[in-house]
C-alpha positions in Angstrom: 0.2 -0.1 0.4 2.9 2.7 0.9 4.0 1.9 -2.7 1.0 3.3 -4.1 -1.2 0.8 -5.2 -4.3 0.9 -6.9 -7.6 -1.5 -6.3 -9.6 -1.9 -9.4 -13.7 -2.8 -9.3 -15.5 -4.1 -12.1 -19.4 -2.9 -11.8 -22.8 -2.5 -13.4 -24.1 0.8 -13.5 -27.9 1.4 -13.1 -27.9 0.9 -17.0 -26.9 -2.4 -17.4 -23.6 -1.3 -19.0 -20.6 -3.0 -17.7 -18.0 -0.6 -16.4 -14.1 -1.0 -14.1 -12.7 1.7 -12.6 -9.7 2.0 -9.9 -9.0 3.3 -6.3 -5.6 4.5 -4.7 -4.7 3.0 -1.7 -2.0 6.4 -1.2 -2.2 7.3 2.1 -4.5 4.1 3.1 -1.5 3.1 5.5 -1.0 6.5 6.9 -5.5 6.9 7.3 -5.3 3.4 9.4 -2.2 4.2 11.2 -3.6 7.2 13.1 -7.0 5.8 13.4 -4.9 2.8 15.6 -3.4 5.4 17.5 -6.2 8.1 18.0 -8.2 5.3 19.1 -5.8 4.4 21.4 -5.8 7.9 22.8 -9.3 9.2 22.1 -11.1 5.8 25.1 -14.2 5.9 25.3 -15.2 9.1 26.7 -14.6 10.8 23.5 -16.3 9.0 21.2 -19.5 9.2 23.8 -19.0 13.1 23.1 -17.8 12.8 19.9 -21.4 10.5 18.6 -23.5 12.9 20.7 -22.9 16.2 18.9 -24.5 16.8 15.2 -22.1 18.3 12.9 -22.6 21.4 11.3 -21.1 24.6 9.5 -21.4 26.8 12.8 -20.1 23.4 15.0 -17.1 22.6 12.6 -15.5 26.6 13.0 -12.8 25.2 15.6 -11.5 27.7 18.1 -8.3 30.1 16.7 -5.4 29.4 17.8 -5.0 25.4 16.2 -2.7 25.2 13.3 -4.7 26.3 10.3 -4.1 24.0 7.2 -5.0 26.9 4.9 -2.2 28.7 4.8 -1.1 25.9 1.9 -4.9 26.5 0.2 -3.2 27.7 -2.9 -1.2 24.7 -3.0 -4.8 21.9 -1.5 -7.2 24.2 -4.0 -7.5 22.0 -7.1 -7.9 18.8 -5.0 -11.0 20.5 -2.3 -12.5 21.3 -5.3 -12.9 18.1 -6.7 -14.0 16.4 -3.2 -16.4 19.6 -2.9 -18.0 18.6 -6.0 -17.6 14.6 -4.9 -18.8 15.3 -1.8 -22.7 13.8 -2.1 -25.8 15.7 -1.1 -25.5 19.2 -2.3 -23.2 22.1 -1.6 -20.4 20.8 1.1 -17.6 23.0 3.4 -14.1 21.2 3.9 -13.3 21.4 7.7 -9.5 20.3 6.8 -7.2 19.6 3.5 -3.3 18.4 3.5 -0.9 17.0 1.7 -0.5 13.3 1.9 2.2 11.9 -0.5 3.0 11.6 -3.8 0.8 14.2 -5.6 -2.3 13.5 -3.1 -4.3 15.4 -0.9 -6.4 14.3 2.0 -10.4 16.0 2.2 -12.7 16.6 5.2 -15.6 17.9 3.9 -18.6 18.5 5.6 -22.5 17.9 4.1 -25.4 19.8 4.2 -27.6 16.9 5.7 -24.3 17.5 8.8 -22.5 14.1 7.3 -18.3 14.0 7.4 -16.1 12.4 4.1 -12.7 11.5 3.7 -11.8 12.8 0.3 -8.7 11.8 -1.1 -8.1 13.7 -4.6 -5.0 13.9 -6.8 -3.3 17.8 -6.0 -2.9 19.0 -9.5 -6.0 16.8 -11.4 -9.1 16.6 -10.7 -9.5 12.9 -9.7 -10.1 11.8 -7.1 -9.2 8.8 -5.7 -11.8 7.6 -2.7 -14.6 9.8 -0.6 -16.3 7.8 2.1 -19.0 9.1 4.7 -17.2 9.0 8.0 -18.6 7.4 11.3 -21.6 9.7 13.5 -18.5 9.0 16.0 -15.6 9.8 13.7 -13.1 11.8 16.0 -11.8 15.1 14.1 -8.5 15.1 13.2 -6.0 18.5 15.0 -7.0 21.3 13.5 -10.0 20.3 12.0 -12.5 22.9 11.7 -9.5 25.6 12.1 -10.6 26.8 9.7 -14.0 26.7 8.0 -13.7 26.5 4.2 -17.1 27.4 1.9 -16.7 28.1 -2.0 -17.7 31.0 -3.5 -21.4 31.6 -4.4 -21.9 29.9 -0.9 -22.4 31.3 2.1 -20.6 31.1 4.7 -21.8 29.7 8.1 -23.5 32.9 10.6 -23.3 32.6 14.2 -21.6 35.9 16.6 -18.9 34.3 17.9 -17.1 33.5 13.8 -15.0 35.8 11.6 -14.6 35.5 8.0 -12.1 36.2 5.3 -11.9 36.5 2.2 -10.3 33.3 0.5 -8.3 33.8 -2.3 -5.9 31.5 -5.2 -2.2 31.4 -6.7 -3.8 34.1 -9.0 -5.8 36.5 -6.1 -9.0 35.7 -7.4 -11.1 35.4 -4.4 -12.6 30.9 -4.1 -14.2 31.0 -1.1 -14.6 32.1 3.1 -12.5 30.8 5.8 -14.5 30.9 8.8 -12.9 31.4 12.5 -14.0 31.1 15.6 -13.5 34.4 17.1 -14.8 33.8 20.9 
């Protein structure tokens, strides 16, 4: 898996047409190692707390001061856009994005229904290697929600304690909102 292996799946679509697709396994080992570490460190109390909370854009805006993943926004933006498009259920927000390895980016998205998704996409093309729903009790990653990214054309989350900054790409074009908890 660490060598970037792919798995190929044969399928038949709803129209009865046969097809084949491939999914990258890059980053899977790191994700499994993270899950093992967070389960050992988090314990049942963290899982119970997470299960009792419903994710919304307002609740996913973490407190300022955590490491801000958006400092690499320009490099992450192509993969972020791909994962936003791939997130089921309509307009989504991004709670975190980070470089994985070999041109792959990990992205956490938040759907309008409160479901959270884990996505892996190519850093420079529109290829989405995987998008999977996260369990309701899935622990947030360090820095997740700090900030929350909302695409241009969508309204950022509202709230008395939320500050918004305009997000810009490498050509200084407005691409969305970065939302931070301010109190």
